[in-house]
C-alpha positions as CSV (number, residue, x, y, z in Angstrom):
1,X,10.7,-32.8,-112.0
2,X,7.1,-33.1,-111.0
3,X,6.0,-30.6,-108.4
4,X,3.3,-32.1,-106.3
5,X,2.0,-31.1,-102.9
6,X,-0.5,-32.5,-100.4
7,X,-2.3,-30.3,-97.9
8,X,-4.6,-31.4,-95.0
9,X,-6.3,-28.8,-92.9
10,X,-8.9,-29.6,-90.1
11,X,-10.5,-27.1,-87.8
12,X,-13.7,-26.8,-86.0
13,X,-15.2,-25.2,-89.1
14,X,-13.7,-27.2,-92.0
15,X,-12.0,-30.4,-92.9
16,X,-10.1,-30.2,-96.2
17,X,-7.7,-32.4,-98.2
18,X,-6.1,-30.9,-101.3
19,X,-3.6,-32.2,-103.8
20,X,-1.9,-30.0,-106.4
21,X,0.3,-31.0,-109.3
22,X,1.9,-27.8,-110.8
23,X,3.0,-29.8,-113.8
24,X,-0.3,-31.4,-114.5
25,X,-2.6,-31.3,-117.5
26,X,-5.6,-29.3,-116.3
27,X,-7.5,-32.0,-114.5
28,X,-9.9,-31.1,-111.6
29,X,-11.5,-33.5,-109.2
30,X,-13.1,-31.2,-106.6
31,X,-16.0,-31.4,-104.2
32,X,-16.1,-28.6,-101.7
33,X,-19.8,-28.5,-101.0
34,X,-19.9,-25.1,-102.7
35,X,-21.0,-25.6,-106.3
36,X,-19.8,-22.2,-107.6
37,X,-16.4,-22.7,-106.0
38,X,-16.1,-26.1,-107.6
39,X,-16.8,-24.4,-110.9
40,X,-14.1,-21.8,-110.4
41,X,-11.5,-24.4,-109.2
42,X,-12.2,-26.4,-112.3
43,X,-11.6,-23.3,-114.5
44,X,-8.5,-22.6,-112.5
45,X,-7.1,-26.1,-113.1
46,X,-7.8,-26.0,-116.8
47,X,-6.3,-22.5,-117.5
48,X,-3.4,-23.0,-115.1
49,X,-2.7,-26.4,-116.6
50,X,-2.4,-27.8,-113.1
51,X,-4.2,-30.8,-111.5
52,X,-6.3,-30.2,-108.4
53,X,-8.0,-32.8,-106.3
54,X,-9.9,-31.4,-103.3
55,X,-12.4,-32.6,-100.8
56,X,-13.9,-30.2,-98.2
57,X,-16.5,-30.6,-95.5
58,X,-17.5,-27.2,-94.0
59,X,-20.0,-25.6,-91.7
60,X,-22.3,-24.7,-94.6
61,X,-25.2,-24.5,-92.2
62,X,-23.6,-21.3,-91.1
63,X,-22.6,-20.0,-94.5
64,X,-20.1,-20.6,-97.2
65,X,-17.4,-18.2,-95.9
66,X,-15.3,-20.6,-93.9
67,X,-15.2,-23.3,-96.6
68,X,-14.3,-20.8,-99.4
69,X,-11.6,-19.1,-97.3
70,X,-10.1,-22.3,-96.0
71,X,-9.9,-23.8,-99.5
72,X,-8.1,-20.7,-100.5
73,X,-5.7,-21.2,-97.6
74,X,-5.0,-24.8,-98.7
75,X,-4.5,-24.0,-102.3
76,X,-2.0,-21.2,-101.4
77,X,-0.1,-23.6,-99.1
78,X,-0.1,-26.2,-101.9
79,X,1.4,-23.8,-104.4
80,X,4.0,-22.7,-101.9
81,X,4.9,-26.3,-101.0
82,X,5.0,-27.4,-104.6
83,X,7.3,-24.6,-105.7
84,X,10.1,-25.6,-103.3
85,X,13.0,-23.2,-103.4
86,X,11.7,-21.7,-106.7
87,X,15.0,-22.2,-108.5
88,X,14.6,-21.8,-112.3
89,X,11.1,-20.4,-112.4
90,X,10.0,-17.2,-114.1
91,X,8.7,-15.8,-110.8
92,X,6.5,-13.1,-112.4
93,X,3.4,-13.6,-114.4
94,X,0.5,-11.6,-115.7
95,X,-2.5,-12.1,-117.9
96,X,-5.4,-9.9,-119.2
97,X,-8.4,-11.9,-120.0
98,X,-11.7,-11.1,-121.8
99,X,-14.9,-12.9,-120.7
100,X,-17.8,-11.6,-122.8
101,X,-18.4,-8.0,-121.7
102,X,-15.8,-8.3,-118.9
103,X,-12.0,-7.6,-119.0
104,X,-9.8,-8.5,-116.0
105,X,-6.0,-8.5,-115.3
106,X,-4.1,-10.6,-112.8
107,X,-0.4,-10.0,-112.1
108,X,1.6,-12.2,-109.7
109,X,5.0,-12.3,-108.1
110,X,6.0,-15.5,-106.4
111,X,8.7,-13.7,-104.4
112,X,7.9,-14.8,-100.9
113,X,6.0,-11.7,-99.7
114,X,2.3,-11.3,-99.2
115,X,0.4,-8.5,-100.8
116,X,-3.0,-8.4,-102.3
117,X,-4.6,-5.6,-104.3
118,X,-8.1,-6.6,-105.3
119,X,-9.7,-3.9,-107.3
120,X,-13.0,-5.4,-108.5
121,X,-16.6,-4.7,-107.7
122,X,-19.5,-7.0,-108.3
123,X,-22.7,-5.5,-109.6
124,X,-24.7,-8.3,-107.8
125,X,-24.2,-9.4,-104.3
126,X,-25.1,-13.0,-105.1
127,X,-24.0,-15.4,-107.9
128,X,-26.7,-17.9,-107.5
129,X,-26.5,-18.8,-103.8
130,X,-22.8,-17.7,-103.7
131,X,-21.8,-14.5,-102.0
132,X,-19.8,-12.5,-104.5
133,X,-17.7,-10.9,-101.8
134,X,-16.1,-14.3,-101.1
135,X,-14.1,-14.1,-104.4
136,X,-11.9,-11.5,-102.7
137,X,-11.7,-13.6,-99.5
138,X,-10.6,-16.6,-101.5
139,X,-7.8,-14.7,-103.2
140,X,-6.7,-13.0,-100.0
141,X,-6.4,-16.4,-98.3
142,X,-4.5,-17.8,-101.4
143,X,-2.0,-14.9,-101.6
144,X,-1.4,-14.9,-97.8
145,X,-0.6,-18.6,-97.8
146,X,1.4,-18.9,-101.0
147,X,3.3,-15.7,-100.0
148,X,2.9,-14.0,-103.3
149,X,2.1,-10.5,-104.4
150,X,-1.2,-10.7,-106.3
151,X,-2.8,-7.8,-108.1
152,X,-6.3,-8.3,-109.5
153,X,-7.9,-5.5,-111.6
154,X,-11.3,-5.4,-113.1
155,X,-11.2,-3.0,-116.1
156,X,-14.9,-3.3,-116.7
157,X,-17.8,-5.8,-116.5
158,X,-21.5,-6.0,-115.9
159,X,-22.2,-9.6,-115.0
160,X,-20.9,-10.9,-111.6
161,X,-20.5,-14.5,-112.8
162,X,-18.4,-13.3,-115.8
163,X,-16.3,-11.1,-113.5
164,X,-15.5,-14.0,-111.1
165,X,-14.8,-16.3,-114.0
166,X,-12.4,-13.8,-115.6
167,X,-10.6,-13.3,-112.4
168,X,-10.1,-17.0,-111.8
169,X,-9.0,-17.7,-115.3
170,X,-6.6,-14.7,-115.5
171,X,-5.0,-15.6,-112.1
172,X,-4.6,-19.2,-113.2
173,X,-2.8,-18.1,-116.4
174,X,-0.7,-15.6,-114.5
175,X,0.4,-18.3,-112.1
176,X,1.1,-20.6,-114.9
177,X,3.5,-18.1,-116.4
178,X,5.2,-17.3,-113.1
179,X,5.6,-20.9,-112.0
180,X,6.9,-22.3,-115.3
181,X,10.6,-23.0,-115.8
182,X,12.7,-20.3,-117.4
183,X,15.4,-21.9,-119.5
184,X,17.6,-18.8,-119.2
185,X,17.4,-18.6,-115.4
186,X,20.1,-20.3,-113.4
187,X,19.2,-20.7,-109.8
188,X,16.7,-18.6,-107.9
189,X,15.3,-15.5,-109.7
190,X,16.4,-13.0,-107.1
191,X,19.5,-10.9,-106.5
192,X,19.1,-11.9,-102.8
193,X,19.9,-15.5,-103.7
194,X,16.8,-16.8,-102.0
195,X,13.0,-16.6,-102.2
196,X,12.4,-18.3,-98.9
197,X,10.3,-16.5,-96.4
198,X,11.4,-15.4,-92.9
199,X,9.3,-15.8,-89.7
200,X,7.2,-12.8,-90.5
201,X,6.4,-13.9,-94.0
202,X,9.0,-11.6,-95.5
203,X,11.7,-12.6,-98.1
204,X,15.1,-13.1,-96.6
């Protein structure tokens, strides 16, 4: 079964349309107006082996914050929608990824609860014209809207571009592992019998 979702989000700050195919082939067709984010989403699609199409118009005359955060919101909502009831998936995934002098780990639980531990510092505040602090904002928005536990740990690294790239690639591969079908799992991978979220975003 192909797991596809379509998300549309329009506010006074951004206008975003995003399509996700969790069972894709790694294709990305993205134009967010933020070149570095486009680069990271392209890496995410390739290493997660998902297809992403995204168009965003944001208030870039203010700064890149709203666009980056809202694309993270939309991608998180898309993952949550595409996963459906999560029957038969592995649920957990993790990956440690080397990127030149950088080493980063991402671990994810698609269990229906939001938590983010982001333990990475960037040596430079800017990556080109991109604010490095927005990497954490993107993943906070993603985790909060996909309702996952996401732990990101930078073991070491000296180059902010490499650090961001390692984080996006590692998270993509962790998600790939967590979302893929588990041939030994019958039904939902939880003793509760459900991985749906209640009104407060907690598993019921």
